[in-house]
mmCIF file of the N, C-alpha and C atoms, coordinates in Angstrom:
data_MODEL
# 
_entry.id   MODEL 
# 
loop_
_atom_site.group_PDB 
_atom_site.id 
_atom_site.type_symbol 
_atom_site.label_atom_id 
_atom_site.label_alt_id 
_atom_site.label_comp_id 
_atom_site.label_asym_id 
_atom_site.label_entity_id 
_atom_site.label_seq_id 
_atom_site.pdbx_PDB_ins_code 
_atom_site.Cartn_x 
_atom_site.Cartn_y 
_atom_site.Cartn_z 
_atom_site.occupancy 
_atom_site.B_iso_or_equiv 
_atom_site.pdbx_formal_charge 
_atom_site.auth_seq_id 
_atom_site.auth_comp_id 
_atom_site.auth_asym_id 
_atom_site.auth_atom_id 
_atom_site.pdbx_PDB_model_num 
ATOM 1   N N  . MET A 1 1  ? -84.406 -14.714 20.904 1.00 0.00 ? 1  MET A N  1 
ATOM 2   C CA . MET A 1 1  ? -83.177 -15.131 21.560 1.00 0.00 ? 1  MET A CA 1 
ATOM 3   C C  . MET A 1 1  ? -83.138 -14.488 22.944 1.00 0.00 ? 1  MET A C  1 
ATOM 4   N N  . GLN A 1 2  ? -82.841 -15.283 23.948 1.00 0.00 ? 2  GLN A N  1 
ATOM 5   C CA . GLN A 1 2  ? -82.722 -14.776 25.311 1.00 0.00 ? 2  GLN A CA 1 
ATOM 6   C C  . GLN A 1 2  ? -81.434 -13.973 25.441 1.00 0.00 ? 2  GLN A C  1 
ATOM 7   N N  . GLU A 1 3  ? -81.487 -12.850 26.146 1.00 0.00 ? 3  GLU A N  1 
ATOM 8   C CA . GLU A 1 3  ? -80.318 -11.990 26.315 1.00 0.00 ? 3  GLU A CA 1 
ATOM 9   C C  . GLU A 1 3  ? -79.823 -12.029 27.746 1.00 0.00 ? 3  GLU A C  1 
ATOM 10  N N  . ILE A 1 4  ? -78.524 -11.759 27.904 1.00 0.00 ? 4  ILE A N  1 
ATOM 11  C CA . ILE A 1 4  ? -77.928 -11.583 29.225 1.00 0.00 ? 4  ILE A CA 1 
ATOM 12  C C  . ILE A 1 4  ? -77.145 -10.278 29.204 1.00 0.00 ? 4  ILE A C  1 
ATOM 13  N N  . LYS A 1 5  ? -76.932 -9.710  30.357 1.00 0.00 ? 5  LYS A N  1 
ATOM 14  C CA . LYS A 1 5  ? -76.141 -8.490  30.507 1.00 0.00 ? 5  LYS A CA 1 
ATOM 15  C C  . LYS A 1 5  ? -74.830 -8.859  31.180 1.00 0.00 ? 5  LYS A C  1 
ATOM 16  N N  . LEU A 1 6  ? -73.736 -8.352  30.662 1.00 0.00 ? 6  LEU A N  1 
ATOM 17  C CA . LEU A 1 6  ? -72.419 -8.586  31.245 1.00 0.00 ? 6  LEU A CA 1 
ATOM 18  C C  . LEU A 1 6  ? -71.816 -7.255  31.660 1.00 0.00 ? 6  LEU A C  1 
ATOM 19  N N  . SER A 1 7  ? -70.973 -7.292  32.642 1.00 0.00 ? 7  SER A N  1 
ATOM 20  C CA . SER A 1 7  ? -70.236 -6.109  33.055 1.00 0.00 ? 7  SER A CA 1 
ATOM 21  C C  . SER A 1 7  ? -68.757 -6.451  32.961 1.00 0.00 ? 7  SER A C  1 
ATOM 22  N N  . LEU A 1 8  ? -68.077 -5.831  32.003 1.00 0.00 ? 8  LEU A N  1 
ATOM 23  C CA . LEU A 1 8  ? -66.671 -6.135  31.734 1.00 0.00 ? 8  LEU A CA 1 
ATOM 24  C C  . LEU A 1 8  ? -65.859 -4.852  31.655 1.00 0.00 ? 8  LEU A C  1 
ATOM 25  N N  . ALA A 1 9  ? -64.586 -4.961  32.002 1.00 0.00 ? 9  ALA A N  1 
ATOM 26  C CA . ALA A 1 9  ? -63.665 -3.828  31.829 1.00 0.00 ? 9  ALA A CA 1 
ATOM 27  C C  . ALA A 1 9  ? -63.357 -3.681  30.342 1.00 0.00 ? 9  ALA A C  1 
ATOM 28  N N  . ILE A 1 10 ? -62.988 -2.481  29.933 1.00 0.00 ? 10 ILE A N  1 
ATOM 29  C CA . ILE A 1 10 ? -62.656 -2.231  28.528 1.00 0.00 ? 10 ILE A CA 1 
ATOM 30  C C  . ILE A 1 10 ? -61.583 -3.198  28.046 1.00 0.00 ? 10 ILE A C  1 
ATOM 31  N N  . GLU A 1 11 ? -60.589 -3.460  28.890 1.00 0.00 ? 11 GLU A N  1 
ATOM 32  C CA . GLU A 1 11 ? -59.510 -4.367  28.504 1.00 0.00 ? 11 GLU A CA 1 
ATOM 33  C C  . GLU A 1 11 ? -60.040 -5.779  28.242 1.00 0.00 ? 11 GLU A C  1 
ATOM 34  N N  . GLU A 1 12 ? -61.021 -6.203  29.025 1.00 0.00 ? 12 GLU A N  1 
ATOM 35  C CA . GLU A 1 12 ? -61.614 -7.525  28.839 1.00 0.00 ? 12 GLU A CA 1 
ATOM 36  C C  . GLU A 1 12 ? -62.404 -7.599  27.536 1.00 0.00 ? 12 GLU A C  1 
ATOM 37  N N  . VAL A 1 13 ? -63.137 -6.541  27.229 1.00 0.00 ? 13 VAL A N  1 
ATOM 38  C CA . VAL A 1 13 ? -63.889 -6.501  25.973 1.00 0.00 ? 13 VAL A CA 1 
ATOM 39  C C  . VAL A 1 13 ? -62.920 -6.526  24.796 1.00 0.00 ? 13 VAL A C  1 
ATOM 40  N N  . ASN A 1 14 ? -61.836 -5.784  24.911 1.00 0.00 ? 14 ASN A N  1 
ATOM 41  C CA . ASN A 1 14 ? -60.843 -5.784  23.831 1.00 0.00 ? 14 ASN A CA 1 
ATOM 42  C C  . ASN A 1 14 ? -60.243 -7.173  23.634 1.00 0.00 ? 14 ASN A C  1 
ATOM 43  N N  . LEU A 1 15 ? -60.028 -7.907  24.712 1.00 0.00 ? 15 LEU A N  1 
ATOM 44  C CA . LEU A 1 15 ? -59.505 -9.263  24.613 1.00 0.00 ? 15 LEU A CA 1 
ATOM 45  C C  . LEU A 1 15 ? -60.510 -10.189 23.915 1.00 0.00 ? 15 LEU A C  1 
ATOM 46  N N  . ILE A 1 16 ? -61.773 -10.037 24.238 1.00 0.00 ? 16 ILE A N  1 
ATOM 47  C CA . ILE A 1 16 ? -62.814 -10.824 23.562 1.00 0.00 ? 16 ILE A CA 1 
ATOM 48  C C  . ILE A 1 16 ? -62.834 -10.498 22.074 1.00 0.00 ? 16 ILE A C  1 
ATOM 49  N N  . LEU A 1 17 ? -62.783 -9.216  21.745 1.00 0.00 ? 17 LEU A N  1 
ATOM 50  C CA . LEU A 1 17 ? -62.777 -8.815  20.334 1.00 0.00 ? 17 LEU A CA 1 
ATOM 51  C C  . LEU A 1 17 ? -61.551 -9.353  19.604 1.00 0.00 ? 17 LEU A C  1 
ATOM 52  N N  . GLU A 1 18 ? -60.421 -9.365  20.289 1.00 0.00 ? 18 GLU A N  1 
ATOM 53  C CA . GLU A 1 18 ? -59.199 -9.917  19.692 1.00 0.00 ? 18 GLU A CA 1 
ATOM 54  C C  . GLU A 1 18 ? -59.392 -11.403 19.384 1.00 0.00 ? 18 GLU A C  1 
ATOM 55  N N  . GLY A 1 19 ? -59.971 -12.130 20.320 1.00 0.00 ? 19 GLY A N  1 
ATOM 56  C CA . GLY A 1 19 ? -60.232 -13.551 20.093 1.00 0.00 ? 19 GLY A CA 1 
ATOM 57  C C  . GLY A 1 19 ? -61.210 -13.771 18.957 1.00 0.00 ? 19 GLY A C  1 
ATOM 58  N N  . LEU A 1 20 ? -62.255 -12.962 18.897 1.00 0.00 ? 20 LEU A N  1 
ATOM 59  C CA . LEU A 1 20 ? -63.219 -13.080 17.806 1.00 0.00 ? 20 LEU A CA 1 
ATOM 60  C C  . LEU A 1 20 ? -62.571 -12.768 16.463 1.00 0.00 ? 20 LEU A C  1 
ATOM 61  N N  . GLY A 1 21 ? -61.583 -11.881 16.493 1.00 0.00 ? 21 GLY A N  1 
ATOM 62  C CA . GLY A 1 21 ? -60.874 -11.529 15.261 1.00 0.00 ? 21 GLY A CA 1 
ATOM 63  C C  . GLY A 1 21 ? -60.103 -12.695 14.660 1.00 0.00 ? 21 GLY A C  1 
ATOM 64  N N  . ASN A 1 22 ? -59.849 -13.723 15.460 1.00 0.00 ? 22 ASN A N  1 
ATOM 65  C CA . ASN A 1 22 ? -59.138 -14.897 14.970 1.00 0.00 ? 22 ASN A CA 1 
ATOM 66  C C  . ASN A 1 22 ? -60.078 -15.921 14.329 1.00 0.00 ? 22 ASN A C  1 
ATOM 67  N N  . LEU A 1 23 ? -61.387 -15.659 14.408 1.00 0.00 ? 23 LEU A N  1 
ATOM 68  C CA . LEU A 1 23 ? -62.367 -16.570 13.826 1.00 0.00 ? 23 LEU A CA 1 
ATOM 69  C C  . LEU A 1 23 ? -62.749 -16.096 12.424 1.00 0.00 ? 23 LEU A C  1 
ATOM 70  N N  . GLN A 1 24 ? -63.514 -16.927 11.707 1.00 0.00 ? 24 GLN A N  1 
ATOM 71  C CA . GLN A 1 24 ? -63.951 -16.563 10.367 1.00 0.00 ? 24 GLN A CA 1 
ATOM 72  C C  . GLN A 1 24 ? -64.823 -15.311 10.433 1.00 0.00 ? 24 GLN A C  1 
ATOM 73  N N  . PHE A 1 25 ? -64.473 -14.338 9.615  1.00 0.00 ? 25 PHE A N  1 
ATOM 74  C CA . PHE A 1 25 ? -65.180 -13.059 9.593  1.00 0.00 ? 25 PHE A CA 1 
ATOM 75  C C  . PHE A 1 25 ? -66.677 -13.263 9.386  1.00 0.00 ? 25 PHE A C  1 
ATOM 76  N N  . ALA A 1 26 ? -67.048 -14.125 8.486  1.00 0.00 ? 26 ALA A N  1 
ATOM 77  C CA . ALA A 1 26 ? -68.462 -14.335 8.167  1.00 0.00 ? 26 ALA A CA 1 
ATOM 78  C C  . ALA A 1 26 ? -69.262 -14.814 9.376  1.00 0.00 ? 26 ALA A C  1 
ATOM 79  N N  . LYS A 1 27 ? -68.604 -15.492 10.305 1.00 0.00 ? 27 LYS A N  1 
ATOM 80  C CA . LYS A 1 27 ? -69.297 -16.017 11.483 1.00 0.00 ? 27 LYS A CA 1 
ATOM 81  C C  . LYS A 1 27 ? -69.428 -14.984 12.594 1.00 0.00 ? 27 LYS A C  1 
ATOM 82  N N  . VAL A 1 28 ? -68.510 -14.029 12.673 1.00 0.00 ? 28 VAL A N  1 
ATOM 83  C CA . VAL A 1 28 ? -68.467 -13.151 13.850 1.00 0.00 ? 28 VAL A CA 1 
ATOM 84  C C  . VAL A 1 28 ? -68.674 -11.668 13.577 1.00 0.00 ? 28 VAL A C  1 
ATOM 85  N N  . PHE A 1 29 ? -68.756 -11.257 12.310 1.00 0.00 ? 29 PHE A N  1 
ATOM 86  C CA . PHE A 1 29 ? -68.797 -9.816  12.039 1.00 0.00 ? 29 PHE A CA 1 
ATOM 87  C C  . PHE A 1 29 ? -69.996 -9.139  12.686 1.00 0.00 ? 29 PHE A C  1 
ATOM 88  N N  . ALA A 1 30 ? -71.156 -9.782  12.699 1.00 0.00 ? 30 ALA A N  1 
ATOM 89  C CA . ALA A 1 30 ? -72.340 -9.168  13.305 1.00 0.00 ? 30 ALA A CA 1 
ATOM 90  C C  . ALA A 1 30 ? -72.167 -9.043  14.820 1.00 0.00 ? 30 ALA A C  1 
ATOM 91  N N  . LEU A 1 31 ? -71.594 -10.061 15.445 1.00 0.00 ? 31 LEU A N  1 
ATOM 92  C CA . LEU A 1 31 ? -71.364 -10.023 16.892 1.00 0.00 ? 31 LEU A CA 1 
ATOM 93  C C  . LEU A 1 31 ? -70.344 -8.942  17.251 1.00 0.00 ? 31 LEU A C  1 
ATOM 94  N N  . VAL A 1 32 ? -69.278 -8.851  16.488 1.00 0.00 ? 32 VAL A N  1 
ATOM 95  C CA . VAL A 1 32 ? -68.263 -7.815  16.728 1.00 0.00 ? 32 VAL A CA 1 
ATOM 96  C C  . VAL A 1 32 ? -68.905 -6.431  16.601 1.00 0.00 ? 32 VAL A C  1 
ATOM 97  N N  . GLY A 1 33 ? -69.710 -6.244  15.584 1.00 0.00 ? 33 GLY A N  1 
ATOM 98  C CA . GLY A 1 33 ? -70.386 -4.963  15.396 1.00 0.00 ? 33 GLY A CA 1 
ATOM 99  C C  . GLY A 1 33 ? -71.316 -4.624  16.544 1.00 0.00 ? 33 GLY A C  1 
ATOM 100 N N  . LYS A 1 34 ? -72.032 -5.633  17.042 1.00 0.00 ? 34 LYS A N  1 
ATOM 101 C CA . LYS A 1 34 ? -72.954 -5.413  18.156 1.00 0.00 ? 34 LYS A CA 1 
ATOM 102 C C  . LYS A 1 34 ? -72.196 -5.026  19.426 1.00 0.00 ? 34 LYS A C  1 
ATOM 103 N N  . ILE A 1 35 ? -71.092 -5.700  19.685 1.00 0.00 ? 35 ILE A N  1 
ATOM 104 C CA . ILE A 1 35 ? -70.266 -5.377  20.860 1.00 0.00 ? 35 ILE A CA 1 
ATOM 105 C C  . ILE A 1 35 ? -69.727 -3.956  20.739 1.00 0.00 ? 35 ILE A C  1 
ATOM 106 N N  . GLN A 1 36 ? -69.196 -3.611  19.565 1.00 0.00 ? 36 GLN A N  1 
ATOM 107 C CA . GLN A 1 36 ? -68.625 -2.277  19.374 1.00 0.00 ? 36 GLN A CA 1 
ATOM 108 C C  . GLN A 1 36 ? -69.685 -1.191  19.496 1.00 0.00 ? 36 GLN A C  1 
ATOM 109 N N  . GLU A 1 37 ? -70.863 -1.440  18.957 1.00 0.00 ? 37 GLU A N  1 
ATOM 110 C CA . GLU A 1 37 ? -71.939 -0.453  19.027 1.00 0.00 ? 37 GLU A CA 1 
ATOM 111 C C  . GLU A 1 37 ? -72.370 -0.201  20.470 1.00 0.00 ? 37 GLU A C  1 
ATOM 112 N N  . GLN A 1 38 ? -72.564 -1.275  21.230 1.00 0.00 ? 38 GLN A N  1 
ATOM 113 C CA . GLN A 1 38 ? -72.988 -1.116  22.619 1.00 0.00 ? 38 GLN A CA 1 
ATOM 114 C C  . GLN A 1 38 ? -71.896 -0.469  23.466 1.00 0.00 ? 38 GLN A C  1 
ATOM 115 N N  . ALA A 1 39 ? -70.662 -0.861  23.234 1.00 0.00 ? 39 ALA A N  1 
ATOM 116 C CA . ALA A 1 39 ? -69.546 -0.286  23.996 1.00 0.00 ? 39 ALA A CA 1 
ATOM 117 C C  . ALA A 1 39 ? -69.402 1.200   23.694 1.00 0.00 ? 39 ALA A C  1 
ATOM 118 N N  . ALA A 1 40 ? -69.498 1.562   22.431 1.00 0.00 ? 40 ALA A N  1 
ATOM 119 C CA . ALA A 1 40 ? -69.354 2.967   22.053 1.00 0.00 ? 40 ALA A CA 1 
ATOM 120 C C  . ALA A 1 40 ? -70.433 3.821   22.712 1.00 0.00 ? 40 ALA A C  1 
ATOM 121 N N  . GLY A 1 41 ? -71.662 3.308   22.744 1.00 0.00 ? 41 GLY A N  1 
ATOM 122 C CA . GLY A 1 41 ? -72.749 4.047   23.387 1.00 0.00 ? 41 GLY A CA 1 
ATOM 123 C C  . GLY A 1 41 ? -72.496 4.258   24.864 1.00 0.00 ? 41 GLY A C  1 
ATOM 124 N N  . GLN A 1 42 ? -71.979 3.235   25.538 1.00 0.00 ? 42 GLN A N  1 
ATOM 125 C CA . GLN A 1 42 ? -71.700 3.350   26.969 1.00 0.00 ? 42 GLN A CA 1 
ATOM 126 C C  . GLN A 1 42 ? -70.536 4.296   27.229 1.00 0.00 ? 42 GLN A C  1 
ATOM 127 N N  . ILE A 1 43 ? -69.528 4.256   26.395 1.00 0.00 ? 43 ILE A N  1 
ATOM 128 C CA . ILE A 1 43 ? -68.375 5.135   26.572 1.00 0.00 ? 43 ILE A CA 1 
ATOM 129 C C  . ILE A 1 43 ? -68.781 6.585   26.331 1.00 0.00 ? 43 ILE A C  1 
ATOM 130 N N  . ARG A 1 44 ? -69.595 6.834   25.296 1.00 0.00 ? 44 ARG A N  1 
ATOM 131 C CA . ARG A 1 44 ? -70.074 8.203   25.047 1.00 0.00 ? 44 ARG A CA 1 
ATOM 132 C C  . ARG A 1 44 ? -70.884 8.704   26.239 1.00 0.00 ? 44 ARG A C  1 
ATOM 133 N N  . PHE A 1 45 ? -71.752 7.847   26.779 1.00 0.00 ? 45 PHE A N  1 
ATOM 134 C CA . PHE A 1 45 ? -72.574 8.228   27.929 1.00 0.00 ? 45 PHE A CA 1 
ATOM 135 C C  . PHE A 1 45 ? -71.698 8.551   29.132 1.00 0.00 ? 45 PHE A C  1 
ATOM 136 N N  . ALA A 1 46 ? -70.695 7.707   29.395 1.00 0.00 ? 46 ALA A N  1 
ATOM 137 C CA . ALA A 1 46 ? -69.801 7.926   30.538 1.00 0.00 ? 46 ALA A CA 1 
ATOM 138 C C  . ALA A 1 46 ? -68.996 9.208   30.353 1.00 0.00 ? 46 ALA A C  1 
ATOM 139 N N  . ASN A 1 47 ? -68.516 9.458   29.142 1.00 0.00 ? 47 ASN A N  1 
ATOM 140 C CA . ASN A 1 47 ? -67.743 10.675  28.882 1.00 0.00 ? 47 ASN A CA 1 
ATOM 141 C C  . ASN A 1 47 ? -68.608 11.917  29.023 1.00 0.00 ? 47 ASN A C  1 
ATOM 142 N N  . ALA A 1 48 ? -69.855 11.832  28.580 1.00 0.00 ? 48 ALA A N  1 
ATOM 143 C CA . ALA A 1 48 ? -70.764 12.974  28.703 1.00 0.00 ? 48 ALA A CA 1 
ATOM 144 C C  . ALA A 1 48 ? -71.063 13.261  30.170 1.00 0.00 ? 48 ALA A C  1 
ATOM 145 N N  . ALA A 1 49 ? -71.226 12.204  30.959 1.00 0.00 ? 49 ALA A N  1 
ATOM 146 C CA . ALA A 1 49 ? -71.504 12.390  32.381 1.00 0.00 ? 49 ALA A CA 1 
ATOM 147 C C  . ALA A 1 49 ? -70.320 13.030  33.094 1.00 0.00 ? 49 ALA A C  1 
ATOM 148 N N  . GLN A 1 50 ? -69.111 12.664  32.699 1.00 0.00 ? 50 GLN A N  1 
ATOM 149 C CA . GLN A 1 50 ? -67.919 13.244  33.314 1.00 0.00 ? 50 GLN A CA 1 
ATOM 150 C C  . GLN A 1 50 ? -67.738 14.699  32.906 1.00 0.00 ? 50 GLN A C  1 
ATOM 151 N N  . ALA A 1 51 ? -68.212 15.056  31.726 1.00 0.00 ? 51 ALA A N  1 
ATOM 152 C CA . ALA A 1 51 ? -68.035 16.415  31.228 1.00 0.00 ? 51 ALA A CA 1 
ATOM 153 C C  . ALA A 1 51 ? -69.026 17.392  31.851 1.00 0.00 ? 51 ALA A C  1 
ATOM 154 N N  . GLN A 1 52 ? -70.088 16.894  32.474 1.00 0.00 ? 52 GLN A N  1 
ATOM 155 C CA . GLN A 1 52 ? -71.088 17.761  33.091 1.00 0.00 ? 52 GLN A CA 1 
ATOM 156 C C  . GLN A 1 52 ? -70.485 18.443  34.317 1.00 0.00 ? 52 GLN A C  1 
ATOM 157 N N  . PRO A 1 53 ? -70.660 19.752  34.443 1.00 0.00 ? 53 PRO A N  1 
ATOM 158 C CA . PRO A 1 53 ? -70.156 20.437  35.650 1.00 0.00 ? 53 PRO A CA 1 
ATOM 159 C C  . PRO A 1 53 ? -70.962 20.015  36.872 1.00 0.00 ? 53 PRO A C  1 
ATOM 160 N N  . ALA A 1 54 ? -70.314 20.057  38.004 1.00 0.00 ? 54 ALA A N  1 
ATOM 161 C CA . ALA A 1 54 ? -70.982 19.725  39.268 1.00 0.00 ? 54 ALA A CA 1 
ATOM 162 C C  . ALA A 1 54 ? -72.047 20.773  39.536 1.00 0.00 ? 54 ALA A C  1 
ATOM 163 N N  . PRO A 1 55 ? -73.175 20.375  40.114 1.00 0.00 ? 55 PRO A N  1 
ATOM 164 C CA . PRO A 1 55 ? -74.232 21.351  40.415 1.00 0.00 ? 55 PRO A CA 1 
ATOM 165 C C  . PRO A 1 55 ? -73.721 22.407  41.390 1.00 0.00 ? 55 PRO A C  1 
ATOM 166 N N  . ALA A 1 56 ? -74.175 23.633  41.187 1.00 0.00 ? 56 ALA A N  1 
ATOM 167 C CA . ALA A 1 56 ? -73.764 24.736  42.055 1.00 0.00 ? 56 ALA A CA 1 
ATOM 168 C C  . ALA A 1 56 ? -74.321 24.527  43.452 1.00 0.00 ? 56 ALA A C  1 
ATOM 169 N N  . SER A 1 57 ? -73.574 24.931  44.430 1.00 0.00 ? 57 SER A N  1 
ATOM 170 C CA . SER A 1 57 ? -74.020 24.829  45.816 1.00 0.00 ? 57 SER A CA 1 
ATOM 171 C C  . SER A 1 57 ? -75.118 25.841  46.073 1.00 0.00 ? 57 SER A C  1 
ATOM 172 N N  . ASP A 1 58 ? -76.026 25.474  46.963 1.00 0.00 ? 58 ASP A N  1 
ATOM 173 C CA . ASP A 1 58 ? -77.114 26.376  47.312 1.00 0.00 ? 58 ASP A CA 1 
ATOM 174 C C  . ASP A 1 58 ? -76.615 27.526  48.195 1.00 0.00 ? 58 ASP A C  1 
ATOM 175 N N  . GLN A 1 59 ? -75.440 27.382  48.778 1.00 0.00 ? 59 GLN A N  1 
ATOM 176 C CA . GLN A 1 59 ? -74.906 28.414  49.648 1.00 0.00 ? 59 GLN A CA 1 
ATOM 177 C C  . GLN A 1 59 ? -74.064 29.377  48.843 1.00 0.00 ? 59 GLN A C  1 
ATOM 178 N N  . THR A 1 60 ? -74.262 30.652  49.055 1.00 0.00 ? 60 THR A N  1 
ATOM 179 C CA . THR A 1 60 ? -73.427 31.652  48.396 1.00 0.00 ? 60 THR A CA 1 
ATOM 180 C C  . THR A 1 60 ? -72.288 32.006  49.337 1.00 0.00 ? 60 THR A C  1 
ATOM 181 N N  . PRO A 1 61 ? -71.099 32.181  48.802 1.00 0.00 ? 61 PRO A N  1 
ATOM 182 C CA . PRO A 1 61 ? -69.967 32.504  49.672 1.00 0.00 ? 61 PRO A CA 1 
ATOM 183 C C  . PRO A 1 61 ? -70.164 33.865  50.326 1.00 0.00 ? 61 PRO A C  1 
ATOM 184 N N  . ALA A 1 62 ? -69.658 33.984  51.526 1.00 0.00 ? 62 ALA A N  1 
ATOM 185 C CA . ALA A 1 62 ? -69.762 35.241  52.244 1.00 0.00 ? 62 ALA A CA 1 
ATOM 186 C C  . ALA A 1 62 ? -68.873 36.290  51.578 1.00 0.00 ? 62 ALA A C  1 
ATOM 187 N N  . ALA A 1 63 ? -69.358 37.516  51.563 1.00 0.00 ? 63 ALA A N  1 
ATOM 188 C CA . ALA A 1 63 ? -68.582 38.607  50.977 1.00 0.00 ? 63 ALA A CA 1 
ATOM 189 C C  . ALA A 1 63 ? -67.426 38.949  51.899 1.00 0.00 ? 63 ALA A C  1 
ATOM 190 N N  . PRO A 1 64 ? -66.255 39.245  51.315 1.00 0.00 ? 64 PRO A N  1 
ATOM 191 C CA . PRO A 1 64 ? -65.113 39.618  52.166 1.00 0.00 ? 64 PRO A CA 1 
ATOM 192 C C  . PRO A 1 64 ? -65.372 40.957  52.850 1.00 0.00 ? 64 PRO A C  1 
ATOM 193 N N  . ASN A 1 65 ? -64.817 41.122  54.057 1.00 0.00 ? 65 ASN A N  1 
ATOM 194 C CA . ASN A 1 65 ? -64.990 42.370  54.815 1.00 0.00 ? 65 ASN A CA 1 
ATOM 195 C C  . ASN A 1 65 ? -63.959 43.359  54.460 1.00 0.00 ? 65 ASN A C  1 
# 
């Protein structure tokens, strides 16, 4: 199966999931799971990146006189 990559806001993904929730579970459960799995991985990655401290500056502050 050919794949495509989409870039969507969290709110847009939630709207898609809401729409899929109105369809027969047997037809969409695998797709819903795939969307949730990929989204969760991206959110964890983004949260981990935000939690990383900024690299220390190469300059040391001058000592007070």
